[in-house]
C-alpha positions in Angstrom: -34.7 -6.0 -36.5 -30.4 -5.9 -38.3 -27.7 -7.5 -36.1 -26.0 -4.2 -36.1 -29.9 -2.3 -34.7 -29.6 -5.7 -32.2 -26.3 -4.2 -30.6 -27.2 -0.8 -30.8 -29.9 -1.4 -29.0 -28.2 -3.8 -26.1 -25.9 -0.8 -25.7 -28.4 1.3 -24.6 -30.0 -0.7 -22.4 -26.2 -1.6 -20.7 -24.5 1.8 -21.4 -25.3 4.4 -19.6 -22.9 7.2 -21.0 -24.1 6.2 -24.5 -27.6 6.2 -23.4 -27.6 9.8 -22.4 -26.1 10.7 -25.3 -28.7 9.5 -27.5 -31.9 9.4 -25.1 -31.7 12.4 -22.7 -31.6 16.4 -22.7 -30.6 18.9 -20.3 -30.8 22.0 -20.0 -27.5 24.4 -19.7 -26.7 27.7 -18.0 -27.3 29.0 -21.0 -31.4 28.5 -21.1 -30.6 25.6 -24.4 -31.8 21.7 -24.4 -29.3 19.7 -25.4 -28.0 15.8 -25.4 -26.8 14.6 -22.1 -23.2 14.6 -22.7 -21.1 13.9 -19.5 -18.5 16.3 -18.5 -15.1 15.1 -16.5 -16.9 15.2 -13.2 -19.6 13.0 -14.9 -17.3 10.6 -16.4 -15.3 10.5 -13.2 -18.1 9.2 -11.0 -19.7 7.4 -13.8 -16.9 5.5 -14.0 -16.7 4.8 -10.3 -20.1 4.1 -10.0 -19.6 1.0 -12.7 -16.8 -0.1 -11.6 -18.0 -0.9 -8.3 -21.1 -2.2 -9.6 -19.3 -4.8 -11.2 -17.2 -5.5 -8.6 -20.5 -6.1 -6.2 -23.7 -5.6 -8.4 -24.8 -2.9 -6.6 -24.0 0.7 -6.1 -23.8 2.4 -3.0 -22.1 5.8 -2.9 -21.7 9.3 -0.9 -20.7 12.4 -3.0 -19.3 15.5 -1.4 -20.3 18.1 -4.1 -18.6 21.3 -5.6 -21.2 24.1 -7.1 -21.6 23.2 -10.8 -20.3 20.0 -11.7 -23.9 18.4 -12.2 -23.6 15.6 -9.8 -27.3 15.7 -9.3 -27.8 15.7 -12.7 -25.8 12.8 -13.5 -28.0 10.8 -11.1 -31.3 12.0 -11.8 -30.3 10.8 -15.4 -29.3 7.4 -13.9 -32.3 6.8 -12.1 -34.5 7.0 -15.2 -32.4 4.6 -17.1 -32.4 2.5 -14.5 -35.8 2.6 -13.7 -37.7 3.6 -17.3 -35.8 0.8 -19.3 -36.6 -2.1 -16.9 -39.4 -3.8 -15.4 -40.1 -4.0 -11.1 -38.1 -1.0 -10.4 -38.7 1.6 -8.0 -36.7 5.0 -7.2 -37.0 7.6 -4.7 -35.3 11.2 -4.7 -35.4 12.8 -1.4 -34.2 16.8 -1.6 -34.0 19.3 1.5 -36.9 22.2 0.2 -39.9 21.9 -1.9 -38.5 24.0 -4.6 -35.4 21.7 -5.2 -37.8 18.6 -5.1 -39.8 20.1 -7.9 -36.6 21.0 -9.3 -35.3 17.7 -9.7 -38.4 16.5 -11.0 -39.0 18.4 -14.0 -35.5 17.4 -15.1 -36.4 13.3 -15.0 -40.4 14.7 -16.8 -37.9 16.7 -19.3 -36.1 13.4 -19.5 -39.1 11.8 -20.0 -40.8 13.5 -22.5 -37.9 14.7 -24.8 -36.9 10.8 -25.0 -36.8 9.2 -28.2 -40.1 7.4 -29.1 -39.0 3.7 -29.0 -37.1 4.1 -25.9 -40.0 5.9 -23.9 -42.2 3.9 -21.7 -45.4 4.1 -21.8 -46.9 6.2 -18.3 -50.2 5.2 -16.3 -49.4 8.1 -13.6 -47.6 11.2 -14.2 -48.4 14.3 -11.8 -46.1 16.4 -9.8 -45.0 14.1 -7.6 -44.8 10.8 -9.6 -43.9 8.8 -13.0 -45.2 5.3 -13.4 -44.4 3.5 -16.0 -47.6 0.5 -16.1 -46.5 -2.4 -18.6 -42.8 -2.3 -16.4 -44.5 -2.3 -13.4 -41.8 0.7 -12.3 -42.0 4.3 -10.9 -39.7 7.2 -9.6 -41.5 9.4 -6.7 -40.2 12.7 -4.9 -40.4 13.6 -1.3 -38.8 16.7 0.7 -37.3 15.5 3.8 -39.3 16.7 7.0 -42.4 17.5 4.9 -43.9 14.0 3.3 -43.8 10.8 4.8 -40.4 9.0 3.5 -39.7 5.6 2.0 -42.1 3.8 5.1 -43.2 1.2 4.0 -41.8 1.1 0.4 -39.3 -1.3 -1.2 -37.6 0.6 -2.7 -34.4 -0.1 -5.8 -33.0 3.2 -6.4 -33.0 6.3 -4.1 -31.3 9.8 -4.7 -30.9 11.5 -1.3 -30.2 14.6 -2.4 -28.3 18.0 0.2 -28.6 16.0 3.0 -26.1 18.0 5.4 -29.2 20.7 4.6 -32.0 17.8 5.6 -33.7 18.6 9.1 -31.7 18.3 11.8 -34.7 17.5 14.1 -35.3 14.1 11.6 -32.3 13.6 9.2 -31.3 10.3 10.8 -34.7 8.7 11.3 -35.6 9.5 7.3 -31.7 8.7 5.9 -32.4 5.3 8.5 -35.9 5.0 7.4 -34.6 5.3 3.8 -32.4 2.7 4.1 -34.0 0.4 5.9 -36.4 0.4 2.6 -33.9 -1.0 0.4 -32.9 -4.8 0.1 -29.3 -5.5 0.0 -29.9 -7.2 -3.0 -27.9 -6.5 -6.8 -29.5 -4.0 -9.1 -30.2 -1.6 -6.4 -28.6 1.7 -6.5 -28.6 4.5 -3.0 -26.9 7.7 -3.8 -26.0 10.2 -0.9 -24.7 13.8 -2.2 -24.8 17.4 -0.7 -22.5 20.3 -0.4 -20.9 20.5 2.9 -23.0 22.0 6.0 -21.2 22.4 9.0 -18.9 18.8 10.7 -21.8 17.6 12.7 -25.5 15.9 11.3 -26.1 12.4 9.0 -24.5 13.8 6.3 -20.8 14.3 7.8 -21.0 11.6 10.1 -22.1 9.1 6.8 -19.0 10.7 5.0 -16.8 9.9 7.9 -18.0 6.0 8.2 -17.3 6.0 4.2 -13.7 7.5 4.8 -12.6 5.4 7.1 -13.8 1.8 5.1 -16.9 1.1 8.0 -19.3 1.6 5.9 -20.6 -0.1 2.2 -20.5 3.5 0.9 -18.2 4.4 -1.8 -16.6 7.9 -0.9 -16.8 10.4 -3.7 -15.0 13.9 -4.2 -14.0 15.6 -6.7 -12.3 19.0 -6.5 -13.4 22.2 -8.1 -10.8 22.6 -10.3 -11.4 19.7 -12.6 -14.3 22.1 -13.9 -13.2 23.3 -17.3 -15.8 26.3 -16.7 -13.7 27.8 -13.6 -11.8 29.2 -15.3 -11.7 33.4 -15.7 -9.4 35.7 -17.9 -6.7 37.1 -15.9 -6.6 40.6 -15.5 -3.8 42.7 -17.3 -1.2 42.7 -14.3 -2.4 40.0 -12.2 0.4 38.9 -9.6 0.0 36.0 -7.6 -0.3 36.3 -3.9 2.1 33.7 -1.6 -1.0 32.0 -1.0 -1.9 32.0 -4.5 1.6 30.5 -5.4 0.5 28.3 -2.2 -2.2 27.1 -4.2 -1.0 26.8 -7.1 2.1 24.9 -6.4 -0.4 22.2 -4.4 -3.4 21.5 -7.2 -1.2 22.9 -10.2 -3.4 25.4 -10.8 -2.9 28.5 -13.3 -3.7 31.8 -14.0 -7.2 31.4 -15.3 -8.2 29.2 -12.5 -6.4 31.4 -9.3 -8.5 34.7 -11.7 -11.6 32.4 -11.0 -11.0 30.9 -7.3 -10.2 35.4 -6.4 -13.6 36.7 -7.8 -15.1 33.6 -6.0 -14.0 34.9 -2.5 -14.1 38.3 -2.6 -17.8 37.4 -3.8 -18.3 34.8 -0.7 -15.4 35.1 1.5 -12.4 32.7 2.0 -15.0 30.1 4.2 -18.0 29.9 1.9 -15.8 29.4 -1.2 -14.1 26.5 0.7 -17.4 25.1 1.5 -19.1 25.8 -1.8 -15.4 24.8 -4.0 -13.4 22.5 -1.9 -10.2 21.3 -3.0 -10.1 18.8 -0.6 -12.9 17.1 1.6 -11.5 18.8 4.7 -11.7 22.0 3.1 -15.4 21.6 2.8 -16.8 21.0 6.1 -16.2 24.3 8.4 -16.7 24.4 11.6 -19.2 27.0 13.9 -16.1 28.7 15.2 -12.2 29.6 14.4 -10.0 26.1 14.6 -7.2 26.0 17.2 -5.3 24.2 14.8 -4.1 24.9 11.6 -6.3 23.2 9.1 -3.7 24.1 6.4 -1.2 21.7 8.7 -3.9 19.1 9.3 -4.9 18.5 5.7 -0.9 17.6 5.5 -0.8 15.0 7.9 -3.8 13.5 7.0 -2.0 12.9 3.3 0.3 11.0 4.7 -2.1 8.9 7.5 -0.1 4.9 8.5 -1.9 2.6 9.5 -1.1 0.9 12.9 2.1 -1.5 11.9 0.5 -3.6 14.9 -2.6 -3.9 17.5 -3.0 -4.9 20.9 -5.6 -5.7 23.6 -5.4 -5.3 27.4 -6.1 -9.3 29.3 -5.1 -10.5 32.2 -3.6 -7.2 33.6 -0.6 -6.8 30.5 -0.8 -6.5 26.5 -1.3 -8.5 24.0 -1.1 -8.9 19.7 -4.8 -8.8 18.7 -6.3 -7.6 15.5 -9.1 -5.9 17.2 -7.0 -4.2 20.1 -8.0 -0.8 20.8 -4.5 0.1 21.5 -2.8 1.2 18.2 1.1 1.6 17.7 2.3 3.5 14.8 6.4 2.5 16.0 7.7 -0.2 17.4 8.8 -0.1 21.3 12.7 0.6 21.3 14.6 -1.2 24.1 15.6 1.8 26.5 13.3 4.5 24.6 12.1 7.0 26.8 8.3 7.7 26.2 5.5 10.1 27.6 1.7 9.4 28.0 -0.9 12.1 28.7 -4.3 10.2 29.4 -8.0 11.4 29.4 -10.6 10.3 31.6 -14.6 9.5 30.7 -16.9 8.5 33.3 -17.0 5.5 31.7 -19.1 3.1 29.0 -22.0 5.5 29.2 -19.6 8.7 28.7 -16.8 9.9 26.1 -14.0 7.6 25.6 -10.7 7.5 27.8 -7.5 8.3 25.6 -3.9 7.6 26.1 -1.6 8.7 23.8 1.6 8.3 23.6 4.8 10.5 22.4 8.5 9.6 22.3 11.2 12.3 22.5 10.7 13.2 19.0 7.4 14.1 19.6 5.9 10.9 17.5 2.6 10.0 18.5 3.5 6.6 18.6 0.8 4.9 19.8 -2.8 5.8 21.1 -5.4 3.6 23.3 -8.5 4.4 23.1 -11.8 2.5 24.3 -14.7 3.6 27.1 -13.8 1.9 30.1 -15.0 2.9 34.0 -12.2 5.2 35.8 -10.8 2.4 37.9 -9.7 0.0 35.2 -8.3 2.6 33.4 -5.3 3.1 35.9 -4.6 -1.1 35.5 -4.8 -0.2 31.9 -2.6 2.4 32.2 0.1 0.7 34.6 -0.1 -2.6 32.0 0.2 0.4 29.2 3.5 2.2 30.9 5.3 -1.0 31.8 5.0 -2.0 27.9 6.5 1.8 26.9 9.6 1.4 28.7 7.8 2.4 32.6 7.2 5.4 30.6 6.2 9.4 32.4 1.6 9.7 32.9 0.3 12.4 33.3 -3.1 11.8 33.7 -6.0 14.7 33.8 -7.2 14.7 37.7 -10.1 16.4 37.3 -13.6 14.6 38.2 -13.2 11.2 37.5 -9.2 11.0 36.7 -9.2 11.7 40.5 -10.0 8.3 41.3 -8.0 7.0 38.1 -4.6 8.5 39.0 -4.9 8.1 42.8 -5.0 4.4 42.2 -2.3 4.0 39.7 -0.7 5.4 42.2 -1.3 4.2 45.3 -3.1 1.2 45.2 -1.2 -0.1 41.6 2.6 1.9 42.9 3.1 3.2 39.3 6.4 4.4 39.6 6.4 7.3 37.3 3.4 9.3 37.7 3.2 12.9 36.9 1.9 15.1 40.0 1.7 19.4 40.7 3.5 21.7 42.8 0.6 23.3 44.7 1.8 26.3 46.7 -0.8 27.3 49.6 -0.4 30.9 50.5 -1.4 30.9 54.3 1.0 28.4 55.7 3.5 28.9 52.8 3.8 25.3 52.1 4.8 23.4 49.1 2.6 20.8 48.6 3.1 17.3 45.6 -1.3 16.8 43.9 -1.4 13.7 42.1 -2.4 14.8 38.0 -2.4 17.2 35.8 -5.4 20.0 37.3 -7.0 21.8 34.4 -8.7 24.8 34.3 -9.5 28.2 32.7 -5.7 28.9 33.1 -3.8 25.6 32.6 -5.9 24.7 29.6 -4.5 27.0 27.2 -1.3 27.0 28.4 -1.5 22.9 27.4 -3.1 23.9 24.0 -1.1 27.0 22.9 2.0 24.7 23.5 0.3 22.1 21.2 -1.1 24.4 18.5 2.7 25.8 18.4 4.5 22.5 17.9 1.8 21.6 15.2 2.3 24.5 13.7 6.0 24.5 13.5 5.7 20.9 12.4 7.3 19.5 15.2 4.8 16.9 16.4 4.1 14.2 14.3 0.5 12.6 14.3 -0.7 9.6 12.7 -4.1 8.5 14.1 -7.1 9.4 11.7 -9.9 10.0 15.2 -7.2 12.2 16.6 -6.7 14.3 13.0 -10.8 14.2 13.1 -10.9 15.7 16.7 -8.3 18.1 16.6 -9.9 19.9 13.3 -13.1 20.1 15.1 -11.5 21.9 18.1 -12.3 25.3 18.3 -12.3 28.4 19.8 -15.8 29.6 20.7 -17.5 33.0 20.4 -17.1 33.2 24.4 -13.0 32.6 23.8 -13.6 29.3 24.9 -11.3 26.1 23.1 -13.4 23.0 23.1 -15.3 20.3 20.3 -17.2 21.7 18.1 -21.1 21.0 19.4 -21.6 17.1 19.3 -18.0 16.4 19.0 -15.1 14.9 21.1 -12.1 16.3 22.4 -10.6 13.5 24.0 -7.7 12.4 21.9 -6.9 16.1 21.5 -6.4 16.2 25.6 -4.6 13.4 26.0 -2.4 14.7 23.6 -1.6 18.0 25.1 -1.0 16.7 28.2 2.0 13.6 26.1 3.5 16.5 24.8 3.3 18.9 28.2 5.9 16.8 30.5 7.5 15.4 26.7 11.5 15.7 26.9 12.5 16.7 23.9 15.9 14.1 22.2 19.0 16.0 22.6 21.1 16.2 19.5 24.8 17.3 20.0 25.0 20.1 16.6 28.5 20.7 15.5 29.8 24.3 16.0 33.0 26.3 14.1 35.4 26.7 17.0 35.1 30.6 16.6 31.3 30.6 16.3 31.7 33.0 20.0 33.5 35.8 18.7 32.2 39.1 18.2 32.5 40.8 14.7 35.7 43.2 16.3 37.4 40.0 17.0 
């Protein structure tokens, strides 16, 4: 073999994009069989994959898809490329539905059957569910989530988990966990999780959130719909942009052809399904089961300017001390003499939800947040120390259920000097008495939530914490009209923030005016 042919063969072995162009065939939307030449979305995904593999020796990617980008095709081609050219590799593709399983396997069979003979390995097994390459001792199988035993007892080197958001809810976590257990944490292993979005619950959403927060080995990959050059339609004669389209164009640099495509798809699908299937941001893709309380656009804007804490502190021996893993996150330094306002939502304890304290300054900035699973009586000690840390801040505690113990201990036992109390009017005796804390009920909850919603909409409140924004996004109005966390979600940070805002006294800012500002036109 000549040196030039050796170089070509080596490139075919190492360079997937080069291999795909010369060895793989795909079926196009207009039913043509053509070489697999990467489109823009596939090229961007490939760059991320190759960079991660070069840095870590392995690939772990979770992909939030838009329609028509061909990312599943990329993954299928990648798996065939790795398994058909190397020894002792085993790949599995798991989809949400039997029809999708057949579709992806047909794609792989086409890769194999139309691959140049010099690159096509001999098969020992070829069925509707499996390709096994005898001399290489490598193989490729497909399965349907919920309908097959998936990955049990296997050692897998390559996994494609497809449309995970649509896997059966009852078994999706078990299936996913089994797949991950089957892949050794070794070099030259690759795992691809991909799906279009399907709400803010389930294993796909959870894994996406973990990847975005940097708490897993997976890299989150999202590619917006408008990078696809096929998402364009010639504008109709006299086309004029709506105000919403003007906003979209300014935000994402869209032209009239892209806006016309967007307009037609929204007419076909409705706005919610458009955002799910053709999202411009990851946040647009994940729809809730009810109507969002807080403006999603404002929340998206705040997410873009999220900032890490300037410091973290832990509660130790009755006070807060600097600690890199502390539960108290500070987003602004504490100013001597400044007024601060703390809203506290109390949970049952270590087996319940989270106890949260949100700290606001007079400019309605979230300057800090404490979030942990602690017992209600112990939370009172934490709140006292937190209040003293923030210049004896005013503290409002939700005094429902477990919160009664917290606020009572905070005020009576720990003698914290600045605890919020309600005035209760007894209509029979006409007496007004003080009641510690804030009672949340069908009348008072809308009061504080509506105020928070309005201030968020007007861009008066600054939120810097990822968890808070995430919970605000899943805080919904149900069909019955109740405002609460979406099913399977939490609202501890939302309630604590609403409470803090309820007692926040805005900073007074003097305004310079003209001497005759008060004169009427007649004067």
